[in-house]
C-alpha positions as CSV (number, residue, x, y, z in Angstrom):
1,M,90.8,80.2,86.1
2,T,88.3,77.8,83.7
3,L,86.6,79.9,81.0
4,D,83.0,79.9,81.1
5,T,81.9,79.3,77.6
6,S,78.7,77.9,78.8
7,G,76.7,80.9,79.9
8,T,76.2,78.9,83.1
9,L,77.7,82.1,85.6
10,D,74.9,84.3,83.9
11,E,72.2,82.0,83.9
12,A,72.7,81.6,87.6
13,F,72.7,85.6,88.3
14,D,70.0,85.5,86.8
15,R,68.0,83.1,88.6
16,L,69.6,84.4,92.0
17,H,68.6,88.1,91.1
18,E,64.9,87.2,91.5
19,C,65.6,86.9,95.3
20,G,66.7,89.5,97.9
21,P,70.0,90.0,99.3
22,E,69.3,88.4,102.9
23,F,67.1,86.3,104.4
24,E,65.7,84.9,107.6
25,G,65.8,88.5,108.8
26,W,69.7,89.1,108.3
27,L,71.2,86.3,106.8
28,T,73.2,86.9,103.8
29,N,72.0,85.9,100.0
30,H,75.8,83.9,99.6
31,G,74.3,82.3,96.2
32,P,76.3,85.0,93.6
33,M,79.5,84.5,95.2
34,A,79.3,80.9,95.8
35,V,78.7,80.5,91.7
36,E,80.9,83.0,90.9
37,A,83.7,80.7,92.5
38,L,82.4,77.6,91.6
39,V,82.4,78.5,87.7
40,R,85.9,79.7,88.3
41,H,87.0,77.0,89.5
42,G,85.8,74.4,87.0
43,Q,82.3,73.4,88.7
44,A,79.9,75.0,86.0
45,G,78.4,71.4,85.8
46,A,77.5,71.5,89.6
47,V,76.2,75.0,89.7
48,H,72.6,74.9,88.7
49,R,71.9,71.8,91.2
50,W,73.4,74.2,93.9
51,V,71.3,77.0,92.9
52,D,68.2,74.7,93.2
53,A,69.3,73.8,96.5
54,Y,70.1,77.0,97.8
55,R,67.4,79.4,96.2
56,G,64.6,76.9,98.6
57,R,66.4,79.3,101.4
58,L,66.2,82.2,100.1
59,E,63.5,85.2,99.8
60,E,61.9,87.4,97.2
61,L,63.8,90.4,96.0
62,P,62.5,93.6,98.0
63,A,60.3,95.8,96.3
64,P,61.3,99.3,96.0
65,G,59.7,101.9,97.5
66,E,60.5,105.1,97.4
67,R,63.1,106.6,95.0
68,I,66.6,107.5,95.6
69,S,68.1,110.5,93.7
70,P,71.5,111.3,92.9
71,E,71.7,114.3,95.2
72,G,69.7,112.6,98.2
73,W,71.7,109.5,98.3
74,R,73.2,110.2,102.1
75,E,70.0,110.3,103.5
76,A,69.3,106.2,102.0
77,L,72.7,105.0,103.1
78,G,73.1,102.2,105.6
79,D,69.2,102.1,105.6
80,P,68.2,98.5,106.0
81,K,64.7,99.8,104.6
82,R,65.9,100.7,101.0
83,L,67.0,97.6,100.4
84,G,64.9,97.6,97.4
85,D,65.3,101.1,96.5
86,W,69.1,101.1,96.1
87,P,69.0,98.2,92.8
88,V,66.7,100.5,90.9
89,F,69.0,103.5,91.7
90,F,72.1,101.5,90.7
91,T,70.6,99.6,87.9
92,E,69.9,103.5,86.7
93,R,73.6,104.6,87.1
94,L,75.0,101.3,85.4
95,A,72.7,102.3,82.3
96,A,74.1,105.8,82.2
97,A,77.9,105.1,82.6
98,P,80.5,102.4,82.0
99,W,80.7,100.0,85.1
100,R,84.2,101.0,86.3
101,D,82.9,104.6,86.5
102,V,80.3,103.9,88.5
103,L,82.6,101.7,90.7
104,A,85.3,104.5,90.9
105,E,82.7,107.0,91.7
106,W,81.0,104.8,94.4
107,W,83.7,102.9,95.9
108,P,85.3,105.7,98.1
109,R,81.9,106.9,99.4
110,L,81.1,102.9,100.3
111,L,84.6,101.7,101.3
112,P,84.0,103.2,105.0
113,G,80.9,101.3,105.7
114,L,82.4,97.7,104.5
115,A,81.9,96.1,107.6
116,G,78.0,95.8,106.8
117,G,76.5,92.8,106.3
118,A,79.2,90.9,108.3
119,T,81.4,92.2,105.3
120,H,79.1,90.4,102.7
121,V,78.8,93.6,101.0
122,V,82.3,94.0,100.0
123,I,82.4,90.2,99.3
124,R,79.9,90.4,97.2
125,T,81.2,93.0,95.0
126,G,84.5,91.5,95.0
127,H,83.5,88.9,93.5
128,A,80.9,90.8,90.8
129,V,84.1,92.5,89.9
130,R,86.3,89.6,89.0
131,A,83.4,88.1,86.8
132,L,83.4,91.6,84.8
133,L,87.3,91.9,84.9
134,E,87.6,88.0,83.8
135,E,85.1,88.6,81.0
136,E,87.4,91.2,79.9
137,E,90.2,89.2,79.8
138,E,88.4,86.2,78.1
139,G,88.9,88.7,75.0
140,A,85.1,90.1,75.4
141,S,86.2,93.8,75.9
142,S,85.5,94.7,72.1
143,T,81.4,94.2,73.3
144,A,79.3,95.3,75.8
145,P,80.0,93.3,79.3
146,S,77.2,90.8,80.0
147,A,73.9,92.2,81.4
148,P,73.6,89.5,84.2
149,R,77.1,90.6,85.5
150,I,76.5,94.1,85.1
151,A,73.4,93.6,87.1
152,E,75.3,91.4,89.7
153,L,77.6,94.4,90.3
154,G,74.5,96.8,90.8
155,H,72.8,94.4,93.0
156,A,76.1,94.2,95.0
157,L,76.8,97.8,95.6
158,A,73.2,98.1,96.6
159,Y,72.8,95.8,98.9
160,W,76.5,97.6,100.5
161,A,74.8,101.0,100.1
162,A,71.8,99.8,102.1
163,R,73.6,97.6,104.7
164,Y,76.7,100.6,105.0
165,W,78.0,100.1,108.5
166,A,81.3,101.6,109.3
167,L,83.7,99.9,112.1
168,P,83.8,101.6,115.6
169,V,87.6,101.9,115.5
170,A,89.3,103.5,112.7
171,A,92.4,102.2,111.1
172,V,95.7,104.2,109.9
173,P,98.6,101.5,109.2
174,T,101.4,103.8,111.1
175,G,103.4,101.2,112.5
176,A,106.3,99.0,111.3
177,Y,104.6,95.5,111.5
178,A,104.4,93.4,108.3
179,P,100.8,91.8,108.0
180,E,101.7,88.5,109.6
181,D,103.0,89.9,112.5
182,A,100.6,92.6,113.0
183,L,97.5,90.0,112.6
184,A,99.3,87.9,115.0
185,G,99.4,90.8,117.5
186,V,95.3,91.6,117.5
187,P,93.9,90.9,121.1
188,G,90.5,89.2,121.2
189,I,87.7,91.0,122.3
190,P,86.8,90.7,126.0
191,D,83.7,89.0,125.6
192,P,83.7,86.3,123.0
193,Q,80.4,84.7,124.1
194,V,78.5,87.1,123.0
195,I,75.7,86.5,120.4
196,G,75.3,89.0,117.5
197,I,78.0,90.5,115.4
198,H,77.3,94.1,116.1
199,K,77.4,93.4,119.9
200,R,80.9,91.8,119.2
201,F,81.8,94.8,116.8
202,A,80.4,97.0,119.7
203,Q,83.3,95.8,121.7
204,L,86.4,96.9,119.6
205,P,86.8,100.2,121.5
206,Q,86.7,98.8,124.7
207,T,89.2,96.1,123.5
208,P,92.7,96.7,125.3
209,G,95.6,97.0,122.6
210,F,92.8,96.7,119.8
211,A,93.6,100.5,118.4
212,D,97.3,99.9,118.8
213,A,97.4,96.3,116.8
214,L,95.5,98.5,114.1
215,G,97.9,101.1,113.8
216,A,100.9,98.6,114.5
217,L,100.8,97.8,110.6
218,R,103.3,98.9,108.2
219,P,101.7,101.6,106.0
220,A,102.2,101.3,102.1
221,A,104.6,104.0,100.2
222,S,102.5,103.6,96.9
223,P,99.4,102.2,95.4
224,E,101.8,99.1,94.3
225,E,103.1,98.4,97.7
226,A,99.4,99.0,98.8
227,R,98.0,96.3,96.8
228,A,101.5,94.3,97.9
229,L,100.9,94.4,101.8
230,L,97.2,93.9,101.3
231,G,98.2,90.4,99.3
232,E,100.2,89.3,102.8
233,V,97.1,90.7,104.6
234,V,95.0,88.3,102.9
235,R,98.0,85.4,103.2
236,A,98.2,86.1,106.7
237,A,94.3,85.9,107.3
238,T,94.1,82.8,105.3
239,H,97.0,81.2,107.0
240,W,95.4,82.4,110.4
241,Y,92.4,80.4,109.8
242,G,94.1,77.5,109.5
243,A,95.5,77.4,113.3
244,Y,92.4,79.0,114.6
245,A,89.4,78.1,112.5
246,H,88.0,76.1,115.8
247,G,87.1,79.6,117.5
248,N,84.2,80.2,114.8
249,P,84.8,78.1,111.3
250,V,82.1,80.0,109.8
251,M,82.7,83.4,110.8
252,L,86.3,83.7,110.9
253,V,86.6,83.0,107.1
254,H,85.9,86.6,106.6
255,A,89.1,87.8,108.0
256,A,90.5,86.7,104.7
257,T,87.6,86.8,102.3
258,A,86.9,90.4,103.0
259,P,90.2,91.8,102.5
260,N,90.6,89.3,99.1
261,A,87.4,90.8,97.7
262,V,89.2,94.2,97.9
263,L,92.1,93.3,96.4
264,R,90.3,91.5,93.7
265,T,88.7,95.0,93.0
266,L,91.7,96.8,93.0
267,P,92.7,96.3,89.4
268,A,89.3,98.3,88.4
269,L,90.0,100.9,90.3
270,P,92.2,104.1,90.0
271,R,95.3,103.7,91.5
272,E,94.5,106.4,94.1
273,L,92.0,104.6,95.6
274,W,94.4,101.2,96.4
275,T,96.1,102.9,99.5
276,P,93.1,103.7,101.5
277,S,91.4,100.6,100.3
278,Y,94.4,98.5,101.8
279,G,94.1,100.4,105.5
280,A,89.9,99.9,105.2
281,A,90.3,95.9,104.2
282,W,93.1,95.6,107.2
283,A,90.7,96.9,109.7
284,A,88.3,94.8,108.8
285,S,90.4,91.4,108.6
286,A,91.5,92.6,112.4
287,A,88.1,93.2,113.7
288,V,86.5,89.6,112.1
289,T,90.1,87.9,113.8
290,A,89.5,90.3,117.3
291,M,85.9,88.7,117.5
292,Y,86.4,84.8,116.7
293,R,90.1,84.3,118.5
294,P,90.1,81.5,120.5
295,G,93.1,81.1,122.8
296,E,95.3,78.4,121.5
297,A,96.5,77.2,117.7
298,A,95.2,74.1,116.5
299,A,98.4,72.6,114.5
300,L,97.7,71.7,110.6
301,R,98.9,68.2,109.8
302,G,99.2,65.8,106.0
303,A,100.1,66.7,103.1
304,A,98.2,69.3,101.0
305,P,96.2,68.3,98.2
306,D,96.4,70.1,94.9
307,A,94.2,72.9,94.1
308,E,91.7,70.6,91.9
309,E,91.3,68.0,94.4
310,L,90.7,70.5,97.0
311,F,88.1,72.7,95.3
312,A,86.4,69.9,93.9
313,R,86.2,68.2,97.6
314,V,84.5,72.0,98.5
315,A,82.3,71.9,95.7
316,E,80.9,68.5,96.9
317,H,80.9,69.7,100.8
318,G,78.5,72.3,99.0
319,D,78.7,74.8,102.0
320,E,78.5,78.5,100.7
321,H,81.1,79.3,103.2
322,A,83.5,76.9,102.8
323,I,83.6,77.3,99.1
324,K,84.6,81.1,99.2
325,F,87.0,80.1,101.8
326,V,88.8,77.9,99.7
327,D,88.3,80.1,96.8
328,T,90.8,82.8,98.7
329,A,92.6,79.8,99.7
330,L,93.6,78.7,96.2
331,D,94.1,82.5,95.3
332,V,97.0,82.6,98.0
333,G,98.4,79.0,97.0
334,D,100.9,78.0,99.4
335,E,100.8,74.8,101.2
336,A,99.6,76.5,104.1
337,A,96.8,78.2,102.3
338,L,95.7,74.6,101.1
339,L,95.9,72.8,104.1
340,A,93.6,75.8,105.9
341,G,91.3,75.0,102.8
342,V,90.8,71.4,104.1
343,R,90.3,72.7,107.5
344,A,87.3,74.7,106.6
345,V,85.9,71.4,104.7
346,E,86.4,69.5,108.0
347,S,85.2,71.9,110.3
348,I,81.9,73.4,108.5
349,D,78.8,71.5,108.0
350,P,78.7,70.0,104.6
351,V,75.2,70.9,103.0
352,G,72.5,68.0,103.5
């Protein structure tokens, strides 16, 4: 981690909060996630140039329409027409209570819908929470959190609430498999050529063996074990990407980045939420794996670069998906993860 003493991240958040969470109808605004990763890994000097280029693709934040009341929030959950209303709601919530309290209240409400926005809803939240936690670790806990970071958490939760969407197959780990073996047992969907992630999601209930594969994962006996096992899910999905990215190098990144977003958030949550978070994150990872699974693995070759070199490469590469995946690969940190990061850089088209 590189300490952000320049204020670059807060400035970038301010600039990106003028934009909506989606563009071109349904594509996710990855800007806040990517800039948080860039700053964390010592690339703050590249952030504003990156935002300059990326903002040209974005659209304005939707104007608010109807107010969401604290009592009537369920009616607005999962309604993309309320993309402009939910930021107002969470701005008010975060002004009235500490951010950890708001997160703890809303996490169990939103957790079943983490597949929304192709899992970007939880990924953006994980980056926002990490930024706030790192601010505390940097010694700023005696002062109020920075306004742009609180605002970013509000925007992330708002996007999650508006795009809330539950997987059509529930996951309750009850088996005996370690995450690596459980992930290897996830079958591919019957029609992997169909276009549209929701059409792929819709195939999961009819995918032979998928429900059994979800249940094959070992359950956690304690919150601490849930956190450890979730870390192994992230590791397994990151390694899997290295072998199977050719199935879809952009979309498969979410099999690793979504559960890692949950893992990053656990330290800010009450311990009793860790075990259900483990199950939900596993379901998301397994679902993405099933939807973008090619038949044969591709061997990883060559020596892995060191972490600093790899992130410098992806920062120059510039693609937001590659940046986020390499960020997760560096969290895992072993040789196979670093080589998977190389594969992302080589497989995803660079910006420009």
